[in-house]
C-alpha positions in Angstrom: -0.2 -0.2 -0.2 1.4 3.7 -0.9 0.1 6.7 0.3 -0.6 9.4 -2.2 -2.1 12.9 -2.0 -5.5 13.8 -3.5 -7.6 16.8 -3.6 -4.7 19.4 -4.1 -2.6 18.1 -1.4 -5.2 18.4 1.0 -5.8 14.9 1.7 -4.3 11.4 1.4 -5.4 8.0 -0.1 -3.8 4.5 0.0 -3.4 2.8 -3.7 -2.4 -0.8 -3.7 -0.9 -0.5 -7.2 0.7 2.9 -8.1 2.0 3.5 -11.5 5.1 5.9 -11.7 5.3 8.0 -15.2 8.4 9.9 -14.0 11.6 9.8 -14.4 13.5 6.6 -15.3 10.7 4.7 -14.7 9.0 6.0 -17.9 12.5 6.1 -20.1 12.5 2.1 -19.4 9.0 1.9 -20.5 9.6 3.7 -23.7 12.5 1.8 -24.5 10.5 -1.7 -24.0 7.4 -0.5 -26.1 10.1 0.7 -28.7 11.4 -3.0 -28.6 8.1 -4.4 -29.1 7.3 -2.0 -32.1 10.6 -2.8 -34.2 13.6 -0.9 -35.4 11.7 0.1 -38.7 8.8 1.8 -37.1 7.7 5.1 -38.2 6.6 7.5 -35.2 4.7 10.9 -35.7 6.4 13.4 -33.7 6.0 17.5 -33.2 2.2 17.7 -33.2 1.9 15.2 -36.1 3.5 17.4 -38.5 6.9 15.2 -39.1 8.0 11.8 -38.7 10.8 9.7 -37.7 12.1 6.2 -37.6 12.3 4.4 -34.4 16.1 2.8 -34.9 17.2 7.0 -35.3 15.9 8.4 -31.9 19.6 9.0 -30.1 20.0 7.9 -26.7 20.5 10.8 -24.6 22.8 10.5 -21.4 21.7 12.6 -18.1 24.4 15.1 -17.6 26.2 15.3 -14.0 24.9 17.9 -11.8 28.5 17.6 -9.7 29.4 21.1 -8.9 26.1 23.2 -10.0 24.8 25.9 -7.5 21.3 25.5 -6.3 19.8 28.3 -4.1 17.5 27.1 -1.0 16.1 29.1 2.1 13.6 31.5 -0.5 16.5 32.2 -2.6 18.9 33.8 0.4 21.9 30.9 0.4 23.5 28.9 -2.3 24.5 25.4 -1.9 26.8 23.2 -4.3 25.9 19.7 -5.3 
């Protein structure tokens, strides 16, 4: 069981099965769907105005955030990651 917020964050409900559609979970789901569809599948993009072949989609790596500075405490202090 997992607690999730509802009603604009004012209440919580318990849910047995929660699908996380963000971050690495969604990326893995996308890769699985592309494998099922095949490399020669044509996909539409940009509101349906252009197309791309599934094998031409680049694999983009996540950049490192080490050394980046972020503001905290309502913008009054800075932390380095």
